[in-house]
Biopython code that builds the backbone (N, CA, C, O; Angstrom):
import numpy as np
from Bio.PDB.StructureBuilder import StructureBuilder

atoms = [
    (1, "UNK", "N", (9.277, -2.552, -19.117)),
    (1, "UNK", "CA", (9.336, -1.489, -20.097)),
    (1, "UNK", "C", (10.324, -1.881, -21.176)),
    (1, "UNK", "O", (11.439, -2.325, -20.904)),
    (2, "UNK", "N", (9.888, -1.707, -22.376)),
    (2, "UNK", "CA", (10.771, -1.979, -23.489)),
    (2, "UNK", "C", (11.006, -0.689, -24.251)),
    (2, "UNK", "O", (10.098, 0.127, -24.408)),
    (3, "UNK", "N", (12.196, -0.517, -24.709)),
    (3, "UNK", "CA", (12.560, 0.717, -25.385)),
    (3, "UNK", "C", (11.755, 0.931, -26.665)),
    (3, "UNK", "O", (11.380, 2.059, -26.988)),
    (4, "UNK", "N", (11.494, -0.144, -27.384)),
    (4, "UNK", "CA", (10.773, -0.035, -28.648)),
    (4, "UNK", "C", (9.269, -0.199, -28.478)),
    (4, "UNK", "O", (8.548, -0.240, -29.476)),
    (5, "UNK", "N", (8.782, -0.292, -27.273)),
    (5, "UNK", "CA", (7.359, -0.477, -27.029)),
    (5, "UNK", "C", (7.023, -1.937, -26.820)),
    (5, "UNK", "O", (7.907, -2.794, -26.843)),
    (6, "UNK", "N", (5.756, -2.221, -26.618)),
    (6, "UNK", "CA", (5.291, -3.587, -26.385)),
    (6, "UNK", "C", (4.287, -3.968, -27.465)),
    (6, "UNK", "O", (3.418, -3.177, -27.830)),
    (7, "UNK", "N", (4.417, -5.177, -27.963)),
    (7, "UNK", "CA", (3.497, -5.634, -28.997)),
    (7, "UNK", "C", (2.156, -6.005, -28.373)),
    (7, "UNK", "O", (2.045, -6.210, -27.164)),
    (8, "UNK", "N", (1.152, -6.085, -29.224)),
    (8, "UNK", "CA", (-0.181, -6.452, -28.745)),
    (8, "UNK", "C", (-0.151, -7.847, -28.124)),
    (8, "UNK", "O", (-0.815, -8.092, -27.117)),
    (9, "UNK", "N", (0.605, -8.749, -28.711)),
    (9, "UNK", "CA", (0.703, -10.112, -28.192)),
    (9, "UNK", "C", (1.307, -10.122, -26.795)),
    (9, "UNK", "O", (0.802, -10.813, -25.910)),
    (10, "UNK", "N", (2.385, -9.362, -26.582)),
    (10, "UNK", "CA", (3.026, -9.329, -25.265)),
    (10, "UNK", "C", (2.128, -8.690, -24.214)),
    (10, "UNK", "O", (2.098, -9.129, -23.064)),
    (11, "UNK", "N", (1.400, -7.652, -24.611)),
    (11, "UNK", "CA", (0.472, -7.011, -23.674)),
    (11, "UNK", "C", (-0.636, -7.987, -23.281)),
    (11, "UNK", "O", (-0.992, -8.098, -22.107)),
    (12, "UNK", "N", (-1.180, -8.698, -24.284)),
    (12, "UNK", "CA", (-2.249, -9.670, -24.017)),
    (12, "UNK", "C", (-1.741, -10.813, -23.146)),
    (12, "UNK", "O", (-2.455, -11.280, -22.258)),
    (13, "UNK", "N", (-0.529, -11.262, -23.388)),
    (13, "UNK", "CA", (0.056, -12.350, -22.599)),
    (13, "UNK", "C", (0.237, -11.919, -21.144)),
    (13, "UNK", "O", (-0.066, -12.684, -20.228)),
    (14, "UNK", "N", (0.728, -10.700, -20.931)),
    (14, "UNK", "CA", (0.924, -10.185, -19.580)),
    (14, "UNK", "C", (-0.404, -10.064, -18.839)),
    (14, "UNK", "O", (-0.523, -10.491, -17.690)),
    (15, "UNK", "N", (-1.390, -9.484, -19.498)),
    (15, "UNK", "CA", (-2.708, -9.317, -18.872)),
    (15, "UNK", "C", (-3.335, -10.671, -18.587)),
    (15, "UNK", "O", (-3.937, -10.864, -17.531)),
    (16, "UNK", "N", (-3.201, -11.614, -19.518)),
    (16, "UNK", "CA", (-3.746, -12.953, -19.324)),
    (16, "UNK", "C", (-3.117, -13.676, -18.150)),
    (16, "UNK", "O", (-3.804, -14.382, -17.411)),
    (17, "UNK", "N", (-1.811, -13.504, -17.972)),
    (17, "UNK", "CA", (-1.126, -14.160, -16.860)),
    (17, "UNK", "C", (-1.506, -13.539, -15.522)),
    (17, "UNK", "O", (-1.635, -14.242, -14.520)),
    (18, "UNK", "N", (-1.685, -12.228, -15.509)),
    (18, "UNK", "CA", (-1.935, -11.546, -14.249)),
    (18, "UNK", "C", (-3.405, -11.594, -13.815)),
    (18, "UNK", "O", (-3.695, -11.699, -12.624)),
    (19, "UNK", "N", (-4.328, -11.517, -14.773)),
    (19, "UNK", "CA", (-5.752, -11.415, -14.444)),
    (19, "UNK", "C", (-6.575, -12.538, -15.062)),
    (19, "UNK", "O", (-7.727, -12.316, -15.434)),
    (20, "UNK", "N", (-6.023, -13.713, -15.179)),
    (20, "UNK", "CA", (-6.664, -14.823, -15.877)),
    (20, "UNK", "C", (-8.044, -15.167, -15.308)),
    (20, "UNK", "O", (-8.955, -15.500, -16.066)),
    (21, "UNK", "N", (-8.204, -15.093, -14.015)),
    (21, "UNK", "CA", (-9.447, -15.530, -13.376)),
    (21, "UNK", "C", (-10.633, -14.615, -13.690)),
    (21, "UNK", "O", (-11.774, -15.079, -13.694)),
    (22, "UNK", "N", (-10.394, -13.350, -13.948)),
    (22, "UNK", "CA", (-11.500, -12.407, -14.102)),
    (22, "UNK", "C", (-11.687, -11.903, -15.532)),
    (22, "UNK", "O", (-12.547, -11.055, -15.769)),
    (23, "UNK", "N", (-10.914, -12.398, -16.477)),
    (23, "UNK", "CA", (-11.011, -11.913, -17.859)),
    (23, "UNK", "C", (-12.098, -12.639, -18.644)),
    (23, "UNK", "O", (-12.294, -13.841, -18.467)),
    (24, "UNK", "N", (-12.801, -11.918, -19.509)),
    (24, "UNK", "CA", (-13.760, -12.598, -20.396)),
    (24, "UNK", "C", (-13.004, -13.347, -21.489)),
    (24, "UNK", "O", (-11.811, -13.118, -21.688)),
    (25, "UNK", "N", (-13.670, -14.210, -22.172)),
    (25, "UNK", "CA", (-13.028, -15.020, -23.201)),
    (25, "UNK", "C", (-12.531, -14.220, -24.389)),
    (25, "UNK", "O", (-11.594, -14.640, -25.067)),
    (26, "UNK", "N", (-13.141, -13.080, -24.649)),
    (26, "UNK", "CA", (-12.753, -12.273, -25.805)),
    (26, "UNK", "C", (-11.886, -11.074, -25.417)),
    (26, "UNK", "O", (-11.936, -10.046, -26.093)),
    (27, "UNK", "N", (-11.104, -11.177, -24.360)),
    (27, "UNK", "CA", (-10.329, -10.031, -23.885)),
    (27, "UNK", "C", (-9.281, -9.582, -24.891)),
    (27, "UNK", "O", (-8.909, -8.409, -24.902)),
    (28, "UNK", "N", (-8.794, -10.489, -25.737)),
    (28, "UNK", "CA", (-7.789, -10.087, -26.726)),
    (28, "UNK", "C", (-8.397, -9.145, -27.764)),
    (28, "UNK", "O", (-7.748, -8.190, -28.190)),
    (29, "UNK", "N", (-9.621, -9.404, -28.167)),
    (29, "UNK", "CA", (-10.313, -8.515, -29.106)),
    (29, "UNK", "C", (-10.614, -7.178, -28.443)),
    (29, "UNK", "O", (-10.458, -6.128, -29.068)),
    (30, "UNK", "N", (-11.043, -7.204, -27.190)),
    (30, "UNK", "CA", (-11.292, -5.967, -26.455)),
    (30, "UNK", "C", (-10.008, -5.150, -26.307)),
    (30, "UNK", "O", (-10.030, -3.923, -26.405)),
    (31, "UNK", "N", (-8.902, -5.835, -26.073)),
    (31, "UNK", "CA", (-7.614, -5.162, -25.952)),
    (31, "UNK", "C", (-7.246, -4.471, -27.265)),
    (31, "UNK", "O", (-6.787, -3.329, -27.261)),
    (32, "UNK", "N", (-7.445, -5.153, -28.372)),
    (32, "UNK", "CA", (-7.145, -4.576, -29.677)),
    (32, "UNK", "C", (-7.961, -3.309, -29.918)),
    (32, "UNK", "O", (-7.429, -2.306, -30.394)),
    (33, "UNK", "N", (-9.238, -3.356, -29.593)),
    (33, "UNK", "CA", (-10.106, -2.191, -29.775)),
    (33, "UNK", "C", (-9.615, -1.028, -28.905)),
    (33, "UNK", "O", (-9.573, 0.113, -29.365)),
    (34, "UNK", "N", (-9.246, -1.309, -27.659)),
    (34, "UNK", "CA", (-8.794, -0.252, -26.754)),
    (34, "UNK", "C", (-7.437, 0.313, -27.169)),
    (34, "UNK", "O", (-7.202, 1.515, -27.045)),
    (35, "UNK", "N", (-6.546, -0.545, -27.659)),
    (35, "UNK", "CA", (-5.247, -0.061, -28.133)),
    (35, "UNK", "C", (-5.432, 0.879, -29.325)),
    (35, "UNK", "O", (-4.762, 1.908, -29.418)),
    (36, "UNK", "N", (-6.325, 0.531, -30.221)),
    (36, "UNK", "CA", (-6.606, 1.400, -31.373)),
    (36, "UNK", "C", (-7.215, 2.727, -30.924)),
    (36, "UNK", "O", (-6.869, 3.785, -31.448)),
    (37, "UNK", "N", (-8.126, 2.661, -29.947)),
    (37, "UNK", "CA", (-8.768, 3.876, -29.441)),
    (37, "UNK", "C", (-7.739, 4.799, -28.791)),
    (37, "UNK", "O", (-7.763, 6.010, -29.006)),
    (38, "UNK", "N", (-6.836, 4.224, -27.997)),
    (38, "UNK", "CA", (-5.809, 5.023, -27.334)),
    (38, "UNK", "C", (-4.814, 5.601, -28.344)),
    (38, "UNK", "O", (-4.277, 6.688, -28.132)),
    (39, "UNK", "N", (-4.570, 4.883, -29.435)),
    (39, "UNK", "CA", (-3.694, 5.394, -30.485)),
    (39, "UNK", "C", (-4.326, 6.597, -31.174)),
    (39, "UNK", "O", (-3.649, 7.586, -31.453)),
    (40, "UNK", "N", (-5.620, 6.509, -31.447)),
    (40, "UNK", "CA", (-6.314, 7.617, -32.112)),
    (40, "UNK", "C", (-6.388, 8.845, -31.217)),
    (40, "UNK", "O", (-6.313, 9.974, -31.702)),
    (41, "UNK", "N", (-6.534, 8.631, -29.912)),
    (41, "UNK", "CA", (-6.635, 9.764, -28.997)),
    (41, "UNK", "C", (-5.279, 10.397, -28.700)),
    (41, "UNK", "O", (-5.220, 11.483, -28.123)),
    (42, "UNK", "N", (-4.187, 9.731, -29.087)),
    (42, "UNK", "CA", (-2.861, 10.306, -28.895)),
    (42, "UNK", "C", (-2.175, 9.891, -27.613)),
    (42, "UNK", "O", (-1.086, 10.383, -27.315)),
    (43, "UNK", "N", (-2.780, 9.000, -26.845)),
    (43, "UNK", "CA", (-2.159, 8.562, -25.606)),
    (43, "UNK", "C", (-1.095, 7.498, -25.853)),
    (43, "UNK", "O", (-0.152, 7.365, -25.073)),
    (44, "UNK", "N", (-1.246, 6.749, -26.930)),
    (44, "UNK", "CA", (-0.260, 5.758, -27.339)),
    (44, "UNK", "C", (0.193, 6.078, -28.756)),
    (44, "UNK", "O", (-0.542, 6.680, -29.539)),
    (45, "UNK", "N", (1.409, 5.667, -29.070)),
    (45, "UNK", "CA", (1.880, 5.765, -30.443)),
    (45, "UNK", "C", (2.254, 4.370, -30.906)),
    (45, "UNK", "O", (2.806, 3.575, -30.146)),
    (46, "UNK", "N", (1.949, 4.084, -32.155)),
    (46, "UNK", "CA", (2.249, 2.771, -32.699)),
    (46, "UNK", "C", (3.522, 2.876, -33.534)),
    (46, "UNK", "O", (3.600, 3.669, -34.472)),
    (47, "UNK", "N", (4.510, 2.069, -33.181)),
    (47, "UNK", "CA", (5.793, 2.089, -33.865)),
    (47, "UNK", "C", (6.171, 0.659, -34.220)),
    (47, "UNK", "O", (6.419, -0.157, -33.333)),
    (48, "UNK", "N", (6.215, 0.356, -35.494)),
    (48, "UNK", "CA", (6.637, -0.962, -35.985)),
    (48, "UNK", "C", (5.893, -2.110, -35.304)),
    (48, "UNK", "O", (6.517, -3.082, -34.878)),
    (49, "UNK", "N", (4.592, -2.010, -35.198)),
    (49, "UNK", "CA", (3.790, -3.079, -34.623)),
    (49, "UNK", "C", (3.783, -3.122, -33.108)),
    (49, "UNK", "O", (3.224, -4.042, -32.511)),
    (50, "UNK", "N", (4.403, -2.126, -32.481)),
    (50, "UNK", "CA", (4.436, -2.048, -31.025)),
    (50, "UNK", "C", (3.784, -0.750, -30.573)),
    (50, "UNK", "O", (3.694, 0.214, -31.333)),
    (51, "UNK", "N", (3.339, -0.740, -29.347)),
    (51, "UNK", "CA", (2.691, 0.439, -28.780)),
    (51, "UNK", "C", (3.577, 1.031, -27.701)),
    (51, "UNK", "O", (4.109, 0.319, -26.849)),
    (52, "UNK", "N", (3.728, 2.366, -27.753)),
    (52, "UNK", "CA", (4.521, 3.096, -26.772)),
    (52, "UNK", "C", (3.678, 4.217, -26.210)),
    (52, "UNK", "O", (2.723, 4.656, -26.851)),
    (53, "UNK", "N", (4.017, 4.689, -25.015)),
    (53, "UNK", "CA", (3.372, 5.871, -24.467)),
    (53, "UNK", "C", (3.769, 7.074, -25.300)),
    (53, "UNK", "O", (4.899, 7.157, -25.781)),
    (54, "UNK", "N", (2.852, 7.997, -25.469)),
    (54, "UNK", "CA", (3.176, 9.211, -26.206)),
    (54, "UNK", "C", (4.112, 10.078, -25.373)),
    (54, "UNK", "O", (4.229, 9.886, -24.163)),
    (55, "UNK", "N", (4.774, 11.027, -26.015)),
    (55, "UNK", "CA", (5.739, 11.880, -25.326)),
    (55, "UNK", "C", (5.091, 12.708, -24.231)),
    (55, "UNK", "O", (5.688, 12.911, -23.174)),
    (56, "UNK", "N", (3.860, 13.194, -24.471)),
    (56, "UNK", "CA", (3.202, 14.010, -23.449)),
    (56, "UNK", "C", (2.819, 13.185, -22.233)),
    (56, "UNK", "O", (2.846, 13.699, -21.115)),
    (57, "UNK", "N", (2.463, 11.924, -22.417)),
    (57, "UNK", "CA", (2.152, 11.060, -21.269)),
    (57, "UNK", "C", (3.408, 10.687, -20.505)),
    (57, "UNK", "O", (3.374, 10.560, -19.281)),
    (58, "UNK", "N", (4.520, 10.511, -21.213)),
    (58, "UNK", "CA", (5.784, 10.225, -20.533)),
    (58, "UNK", "C", (6.158, 11.381, -19.615)),
    (58, "UNK", "O", (6.548, 11.166, -18.467)),
    (59, "UNK", "N", (6.040, 12.598, -20.116)),
    (59, "UNK", "CA", (6.381, 13.777, -19.323)),
    (59, "UNK", "C", (5.457, 13.903, -18.114)),
    (59, "UNK", "O", (5.903, 14.254, -17.022)),
    (60, "UNK", "N", (4.178, 13.617, -18.309)),
    (60, "UNK", "CA", (3.225, 13.717, -17.203)),
    (60, "UNK", "C", (3.485, 12.647, -16.147)),
    (60, "UNK", "O", (3.364, 12.917, -14.952)),
    (61, "UNK", "N", (3.839, 11.444, -16.571)),
    (61, "UNK", "CA", (4.086, 10.382, -15.607)),
    (61, "UNK", "C", (5.377, 10.626, -14.840)),
    (61, "UNK", "O", (5.457, 10.286, -13.659)),
    (62, "UNK", "N", (6.390, 11.206, -15.479)),
    (62, "UNK", "CA", (7.637, 11.518, -14.777)),
    (62, "UNK", "C", (7.403, 12.602, -13.737)),
    (62, "UNK", "O", (7.953, 12.538, -12.637)),
    (63, "UNK", "N", (6.595, 13.591, -14.074)),
    (63, "UNK", "CA", (6.318, 14.671, -13.142)),
    (63, "UNK", "C", (5.521, 14.160, -11.942)),
    (63, "UNK", "O", (5.750, 14.602, -10.816)),
    (64, "UNK", "N", (4.603, 13.248, -12.169)),
    (64, "UNK", "CA", (3.796, 12.712, -11.080)),
    (64, "UNK", "C", (4.601, 11.732, -10.222)),
    (64, "UNK", "O", (4.329, 11.582, -9.030)),
    (65, "UNK", "N", (5.570, 11.081, -10.813)),
    (65, "UNK", "CA", (6.341, 10.082, -10.087)),
    (65, "UNK", "C", (7.358, 10.698, -9.141)),
    (65, "UNK", "O", (7.792, 10.045, -8.192)),
    (66, "UNK", "N", (7.747, 11.948, -9.385)),
    (66, "UNK", "CA", (8.779, 12.575, -8.566)),
    (66, "UNK", "C", (8.211, 13.756, -7.775)),
    (66, "UNK", "O", (8.451, 14.909, -8.134)),
    (67, "UNK", "N", (7.465, 13.484, -6.709)),
    (67, "UNK", "CA", (7.014, 14.608, -5.897)),
    (67, "UNK", "C", (8.202, 15.196, -5.134)),
    (67, "UNK", "O", (9.097, 14.469, -4.702)),
    (68, "UNK", "N", (8.196, 16.505, -4.976)),
    (68, "UNK", "CA", (9.330, 17.154, -4.307)),
    (68, "UNK", "C", (9.237, 16.945, -2.804)),
    (68, "UNK", "O", (8.167, 17.059, -2.206)),
    (69, "UNK", "N", (10.377, 16.638, -2.212)),
    (69, "UNK", "CA", (10.446, 16.462, -0.773)),
    (69, "UNK", "C", (10.773, 17.814, -0.140)),
    (69, "UNK", "O", (11.539, 18.591, -0.708)),
    (70, "UNK", "N", (10.204, 18.098, 1.021)),
    (70, "UNK", "CA", (10.559, 19.359, 1.674)),
    (70, "UNK", "C", (12.003, 19.289, 2.178)),
    (70, "UNK", "O", (12.495, 18.223, 2.548)),
    (71, "UNK", "N", (12.650, 20.417, 2.185)),
    (71, "UNK", "CA", (14.043, 20.467, 2.623)),
    (71, "UNK", "C", (14.131, 20.118, 4.107)),
    (71, "UNK", "O", (13.333, 20.585, 4.920)),
    (72, "UNK", "N", (15.090, 19.309, 4.431)),
    (72, "UNK", "CA", (15.267, 18.903, 5.824)),
    (72, "UNK", "C", (15.817, 20.074, 6.626)),
    (72, "UNK", "O", (16.694, 20.801, 6.160)),
    (73, "UNK", "N", (15.302, 20.249, 7.821)),
    (73, "UNK", "CA", (15.762, 21.334, 8.681)),
    (73, "UNK", "C", (17.150, 20.991, 9.224)),
    (73, "UNK", "O", (17.396, 19.885, 9.704)),
    (74, "UNK", "N", (18.034, 21.960, 9.132)),
    (74, "UNK", "CA", (19.397, 21.737, 9.628)),
    (74, "UNK", "C", (19.432, 21.948, 11.127)),
    (74, "UNK", "O", (18.774, 22.837, 11.668)),
    (75, "UNK", "N", (20.207, 21.119, 11.776)),
    (75, "UNK", "CA", (20.361, 21.271, 13.225)),
    (75, "UNK", "C", (21.334, 22.417, 13.482)),
    (75, "UNK", "O", (22.415, 22.488, 12.896)),
    (76, "UNK", "N", (20.928, 23.280, 14.345)),
    (76, "UNK", "CA", (21.808, 24.417, 14.623)),
    (76, "UNK", "C", (22.829, 24.037, 15.691)),
    (76, "UNK", "O", (22.507, 23.381, 16.681)),
    (77, "UNK", "N", (24.044, 24.459, 15.466)),
    (77, "UNK", "CA", (25.130, 24.174, 16.404)),
    (77, "UNK", "C", (25.524, 25.458, 17.131)),
    (77, "UNK", "O", (26.705, 25.713, 17.368)),
    (78, "UNK", "N", (24.531, 26.253, 17.476)),
    (78, "UNK", "CA", (24.789, 27.543, 18.105)),
    (78, "UNK", "C", (24.978, 27.440, 19.620)),
    (78, "UNK", "O", (25.310, 28.432, 20.270)),
    (79, "UNK", "N", (24.769, 26.259, 20.181)),
    (79, "UNK", "CA", (24.881, 26.121, 21.631)),
    (79, "UNK", "C", (26.356, 26.205, 22.038)),
    (79, "UNK", "O", (27.188, 25.479, 21.496)),
    (80, "UNK", "N", (26.676, 27.066, 22.966)),
    (80, "UNK", "CA", (28.081, 27.158, 23.426)),
    (80, "UNK", "C", (28.434, 25.955, 24.291)),
    (80, "UNK", "O", (27.612, 25.462, 25.063)),
    (81, "UNK", "N", (29.630, 25.510, 24.152)),
    (81, "UNK", "CA", (30.101, 24.380, 24.957)),
    (81, "UNK", "C", (30.584, 24.887, 26.303)),
    (81, "UNK", "O", (31.232, 25.932, 26.356)),
    (82, "UNK", "N", (30.292, 24.183, 27.403)),
    (82, "UNK", "CA", (30.718, 24.644, 28.742)),
    (82, "UNK", "C", (32.181, 24.470, 29.000)),
    (82, "UNK", "O", (32.663, 24.815, 30.079)),
]
sb = StructureBuilder()
sb.init_structure("model")
sb.init_model(0)
sb.init_chain("A")
sb.init_seg("    ")
for serial, (resi, resn, name, xyz) in enumerate(atoms, 1):
    if name == "N":
        sb.init_residue(resn, " ", resi, " ")
    sb.init_atom(name, np.array(xyz, "f"), 0.0, 1.0, " ", f" {name:<3s}", serial, name[0])
structure = sb.get_structure()
C-alpha cells in the first residue's frame, strides 16, 4: 500500500510478476481499460497519475476487516475455599 496510490506501471508490474503464467499478452491494455472503468464508477480515484481506493471503499474494507469478537466469559470466583 502506498499513501499516494499506485501507478498503472507498478500495478502492471505486480500483476505480471504474480500471474505471469496465465496472463494474455495484452494484459497491460486490459488493465488500463479496467482502471479507467473503475475510476468512472467511483471505486478508484486518480491522483497525480496514480490510482487509490475511493473513500467509501476504504470505509467498507475497514468494516469488513474488523469483525467483532464475542466477549469472553469471565470465570466466576464464587466458590468458597475449604
